[in-house]
Structures are given as C-alpha cells and as structure tokens.
C-alpha positions in Angstrom: -7.4 7.1 -2.7 -4.7 5.4 -1.1 -3.8 5.8 2.5 -0.4 7.3 2.9 -0.1 8.6 6.5 -1.9 9.5 9.4 -1.7 12.6 11.7 -0.8 11.3 15.3 -0.7 14.6 17.3 0.5 18.2 17.5 4.0 18.9 18.0 4.8 21.9 19.6 3.4 25.3 19.7 4.4 26.6 16.2 1.7 24.1 14.4 4.0 21.3 13.4 2.6 17.8 13.5 3.8 14.1 14.3 2.8 12.0 11.4 3.0 8.0 11.2 4.1 7.4 7.6 3.1 4.5 6.0 5.2 4.5 2.5 8.8 3.0 2.1 9.7 6.6 1.6 8.9 8.7 4.3 9.8 11.6 2.2 7.1 10.9 -0.2 4.3 12.7 2.0 6.2 15.9 1.3 6.9 15.3 -2.7 3.5 13.9 -3.3 1.9 16.3 -5.8 -1.6 15.9 -4.3 -2.0 14.7 -0.6 -5.9 15.0 0.7 -7.9 14.3 3.6 -11.0 12.5 3.8 -13.0 15.5 2.8 -10.5 15.6 -0.5 -9.0 19.0 0.9 -5.4 19.5 -0.5 -3.1 19.6 1.7 1.0 20.3 1.5 3.7 19.1 3.9 7.3 20.3 4.6 9.4 17.7 6.6 10.8 19.5 9.8 12.5 16.3 11.2 12.6 12.5 12.5 10.1 11.6 15.3 11.2 7.7 15.1 12.7 6.3 12.1 11.6 4.8 9.7 8.0 6.1 10.1 7.5 9.1 11.9 8.4 12.5 10.9 7.6 16.1 12.3 5.9 18.3 9.6 4.3 21.6 8.9 1.6 21.7 7.0 1.0 24.9 4.8 -1.5 27.0 6.6 -1.1 25.2 9.9 0.9 28.0 12.3 -0.5 27.1 15.7 -0.7 24.2 18.2 -4.7 25.2 18.3 -4.7 24.9 14.5 -3.1 21.7 14.2 -5.0 20.1 16.9 -7.9 19.9 14.4 -5.8 17.7 12.5 -5.3 15.3 15.2 -6.3 11.7 14.0 -6.6 12.6 10.2 -5.7 10.2 7.7 -4.0 11.7 4.7 -4.4 10.0 1.1 -3.2 10.3 -2.5 -4.4 9.0 -5.8 -2.2 5.7 -7.1 -1.3 7.8 -10.2 1.2 9.9 -7.9 2.9 6.9 -7.1 6.5 6.9 -8.7 6.9 4.0 -11.4 8.6 1.0 -10.0 11.3 -1.8 -12.0 10.0 -4.1 -14.1 10.0 -6.6 -11.4 9.0 -5.2 -8.2 4.8 -4.1 -7.8 2.5 -2.1 -5.8 -0.2 -4.4 -3.9 -2.9 -2.5 -6.0 -1.4 -3.9 -9.2 -1.4 -7.7 -8.0 -5.2 -7.1 -7.0 -7.7 -8.4 -9.5 -4.9 -10.2 -11.4 -5.6 -14.1 -12.7 -3.5 -16.7 -11.1 -2.6 -19.2 -13.4 -0.3 -22.3 -14.3 0.2 -22.2 -18.1 -3.1 -21.7 -19.7 -5.0 -23.2 -16.6 -6.9 -20.4 -14.8 -7.0 -20.7 -11.0 -8.5 -18.0 -9.5 -8.0 -14.2 -9.1 -5.8 -12.0 -6.6 -8.6 -10.6 -4.4 -6.1 -8.7 -1.9 -2.4 -8.7 -0.6 -1.8 -9.2 2.8 1.1 -9.5 5.0 0.8 -10.9 8.5 4.7 -11.1 9.1 6.5 -13.1 7.7 5.9 -12.6 3.9 3.6 -11.5 1.1 0.6 -13.5 0.8 -1.8 -13.2 -2.3 -5.6 -14.1 -1.3 -7.2 -16.2 -4.1 -10.7 -16.2 -5.0 -10.7 -19.8 -6.2 -12.6 -20.6 -9.8 -13.3 -23.9 -8.8 -14.9 -23.3 -5.6 -16.5 -20.1 -3.3 -13.9 -20.3 -0.8 -10.5 -17.9 -1.2 -6.9 -19.2 -0.2 -3.6 -17.8 0.5 -0.5 -18.6 -1.1 3.1 -16.7 -0.7 4.1 -14.0 -3.1 7.5 -15.7 -3.5 9.4 -16.6 -6.5 9.5 -20.5 -5.3 5.6 -20.1 -5.8 5.4 -17.5 -8.6 7.1 -17.6 -12.0 6.3 -14.2 -13.8 3.8 -11.5 -13.3 2.4 -9.4 -16.5 1.2 -6.2 -15.1 -0.1 -5.1 -18.6 -2.2 -8.2 -19.0 -2.6 -8.4 -15.3 -1.6 -12.4 -15.1 0.2 -13.9 -12.7 1.8 -17.5 -13.3 2.3 -19.9 -10.8 4.8 -22.7 -10.5 3.0 -26.3 -10.5 3.8 -27.0 -6.9 0.6 -24.1 -6.3 -1.3 -26.0 -8.6 -1.0 -29.2 -7.0 -1.9 -27.8 -3.8 -4.9 -26.2 -4.6 -6.3 -29.3 -6.7 -5.3 -30.8 -3.1 -7.4 -28.3 -1.0 -10.2 -27.4 -3.3 
C-alpha cells in the first residue's frame, strides 16, 4: 500500500476533515477508486475546499456526518495500491518504479536501487553496491542518468557515475 494522506483533525460540526495530502494532485484522494485505512476499510472522500494550498484540503468522508464521528478518524493514514495511480509519460517515474532497478554503465552492473530519497535538493537513488556490502547515493539527474527502462528495470548511468563508484568502493 502507498501512503496518500493523513487525516489531521475534524473541521467544524458537520464531520468535515482537515487532511494533509502527500500526492502531487491534491484532488487525487477524491478521485482515487480505492482509498483505505490501516485496517483496509474502504473510505470515500468529497473535496470541500482548501485549508492551506497546495497540500491541505477540507474533505467530507462518506458516512461521517458529525464532529464526534470525525474525531475517531484523527491521525488516520490513508492508502491506496500502486495500480490505482495514473500512468505517467515515458520519461516520468514514480519512485516505486525505480526501486529494485539495476544500475548499469554499459553492460557493467553497478548495483541495485534500494530506495529513492529527497532530502531537499534533488531526488537521490540509494544504491546497494554489487561490489561491497555498503550503499551509496547518486543524484537522479540527467547529468548522471542516461536512460531508464521501466520494463526491463534497468537504469543506465553516465561514465562519471561509474568512475565515482570505482573511487569510493
């Protein structure tokens, strides 16, 4: 399951909710065909307005019509499954699609993407090295990444990355 949002607290007396949305499209939580909580209970939301653009919305959850009922949802994480996300253009990727990809320079295997992180400046691929037990980061940027094949799960890197890996390992 993929974390979409978190219910912050009730808003008002009619059971509306203040929700922190983690997707690029804040309306996605209201359009997604399947939103579930930790117990995998299905929830349906209707957009009511903005709290704080771009990530906080006010929404009504189907079946919740009072502040008391909404209070039980406080702090609840909301999830969906990867297959419910929209398809992306060829040169755009969900982080989940990159995880598990092999990193290669030409035919040389350099490691496997463990996860993708962003500490503020850019997306970073955390690579489990095929040469040692350590991991390292490389920027997910056109200066370091030549191509990504989602079907074969291979990321082709530039010579600079291969040289850097050889220096640090």
